[in-house]
N, C-alpha and C positions, 0 to 999 in steps of 0.2 A: 690498074689495082691484082695482086697476086691472088690467085685463086690453087696453086699448088699445093697442094698440103704440107704443111713444114715436115711432117718426117719422111717426104721424098726426097726430100731436097739433101738430107745426109749422104753421104758415101756408105756403098755398102759395104757390112761388116766382112771384113778381111780377115784369112783364117790365121792362129793363133801360131806365128815359130815357135817351135817347140826341141827338145834338146835329144835325142834319143843316143844312148848305148851300146853298141852292141860286143859282144864279147863271143869272142873265137878261140879253140885251141891252138898249143903250142906243140901238143904231142904226135909223135909220126909214127909210131910204133904200134904195132896193133897186137898189144897183148904181150907174151912171152916166142910168138911167131918169128920169122924171121920175115913175115910181108910189113909192109906200109900201109896208111891210115892216116888220117886227118880232116879237116872239115869238108862237108859237100858243099861244093860252088855252087848250087842251084839255091842253097839254105843261106848263102849269103848272099848271092846277087840278087834273087827277087826282094826280100826282102830291102835290103841297101838301096835300092831304084828305086820301090815304093815307097820309104821314106822321103827320099829325097824330092822325086816327083810332088809327092803333099807338102814340100816347101819347108820342111824343117831339116835340122842340121844332125849329123851322123859322126860320133867317132866310133874309132874300132879300137877295141882292147884285147890282149889275149897276156897270157901269164908272163912271157921272156919279152914282148916285145916285137919289132918287127912281120917280118910275113909269116903267117899262120902256113904251116903244110896244108895243102890242097891233094885227100884222096885222090888219084889219079882214076879210081875209076866215076869218079863225076865229069872226068874232062872225055869220055867216053862219048863219039857222036850220037847214042840214042839215049846220052842223058842231058844233053845241050840244049838253052831252050834260047826264048830270045832275049833274056836277061841276062844268062853268061857269057850270050853273042853281045849284045851292049857294052857288058864289063871290059870283055877282050877287045872293045874298039875307042875305048873310054880310059883316056889317058888320069883323070883324078881318080878314076873309082882304082887302077892299077894301083896310084900311087899310096891308095888310103893302105890297100889292101898292102902294100907291102912296107908298109911306117905303120904300122900299127900301134898305139900305146903300151906300155906295160900296166897292167893292171893294180901292180901294188901304188902305183900312184895318182887312179881316179878317186874322185872324191862323190859319193852319189847321189849329195846334195846340189851338185852341177847338173842333174839330169832330171829328166820326167818319163822317162820310161826307160827297160833294161831288154835286150833281145838277146837271147843263146840259138845262134844257130850249130847244126846239129853236126855228121862225121861220124864216125865210132873215134875218135881221135878223145873228145872230152872224157871219156868213160874212165883214162887212165889221167889225167891232172886237173878238169876243174872241177870233175865229183867233188875231190879229197883237196880241192886248192882251201884255205881257209880266207884269202881275200875275198876270193868268186863268193866263198856261200856268208859274208860278212854285208857283201856289196847285196847281195839277194836281199838276206833281212831286213838291212836297212832301206834298201826299196820301198820292200813291203810294210816295214812300221811305219813309215813317210805315207803310206796311199798314194804308193805310186804303182803301175802298171809291171809286171812280172810277166814278159814270152818266150816262150821256146817251144823249138820242134824239132822232131824226130831224135834224135840221141842229145841235141841239145835239154830235151826237157828233162834227162838223167842230172843235169847240174841242178836239179833243186832236192837230189836226196836228201842231202842234209841239213838243208836249210830248216830252220824253224821262224815260226809265228810269237808276236808279242807273249802270248801263251805259255812259250814253252815246247808246244806241241809241236809235230812236224808240220810244215807249212801248208802241206797237202792234205792236210790229214781232214775229211770231209767233203773236199773240194770233188768239182766235178774237172775231168780234164785225161788226155789221152796222152799218148809217145808211139814213140818206136813198139810194134806190139813181137811177139811169143813167135807169133804166126812169120811173121814178116820176119825178125831172127832165124829162123829156123830157114828159111829159102834162101836165104842168103849164107847161108851153113855154117856160120857165125857163135851158135846156139854153147856150143864147147868153149868158145876161145872169150869170149866177152865175159866181164868180172861179177856178172848181175845182170839178169834179164829184167829187162825196164816193166815190163806189164808188170810181172810179179813184185816189186819190190814197192810198187806204188800201190797196189793192193794191200802188201802189207803194213803201209804207211799208215791206213785207214782212207785213200782214196777213192773217191768213185770214180772209176777208171772204164774207159766207153773206148770199144774197137771198129772203126767202119773196114769196111771190103781193103785187103789186101792193096797195098800202094795207092789206090783212091784220096782223093782231099778227107779229109776230117779233120775240123776244127773243133774246139772246145773254150769258150767264154766261161769262167766263176768269177763274177764279181772284176779282182782288175789281174787275174790268173786268165790269162791264154796261151791254149798250146794243140800245137799241131801235130800230127800223127807221123807224116812220112816228108820225104821232098815234093811229093804231088801239093802240100799244102803251106809251103813256105809262103808263097803267095798271100794266100786264103788269112794265113796268122797274121801276115804284117796288116794286111787290109783289118784284120779286125781289133789289131790293135792300135790301130790309127783310133775308129769311133772309141774305143776306151778311153784314149787319151783324151 
């Protein structure tokens, strides 16, 4: 006679594989200076591998497609991490980064969440990119999570919710702060200060300690303050998903 409860015979629930869209900059120019910028490597690598290790599929897109420019500063020894090292040794990860999908070919309906890495690059392309803005609005209107870290949060600046108000109005959030921008000497170079801009849009903006991890979750909106917040931002997105 069987004495094992019927429910213990069922297979344990398996995590649902979901599709995450990561959107990277295609811009390498640091404003009107003769210096270069791009995507901050840790802000891509930590989330990418966090999503992959959780069993989800990841598609990476950018306005121009192909390889996004990498901010050389993020490849300095003091900014490298276990995730960036893993990327440098992972042929699949390198191939994915080198062959990003053109953003204007992406259909938001095919994905479960969107994530924007930072680096200063997005301030001059994704922030004003109508395709990027429309994608953010489509994810939000569909009740899907929208996540970003550091300067990637700036991509939310022009997005609106279904009510026509700024998407971030009344939302708890964070991003690269005024103090951190001043610390890297780019206050007069960037087209706007992210902290000031989102406060003016009505967001409930909070700051953690400079360069320390700080992540804020408000419903389906997940934001991280700086490069050190990259992994935690991705993990919080997984919880929301």
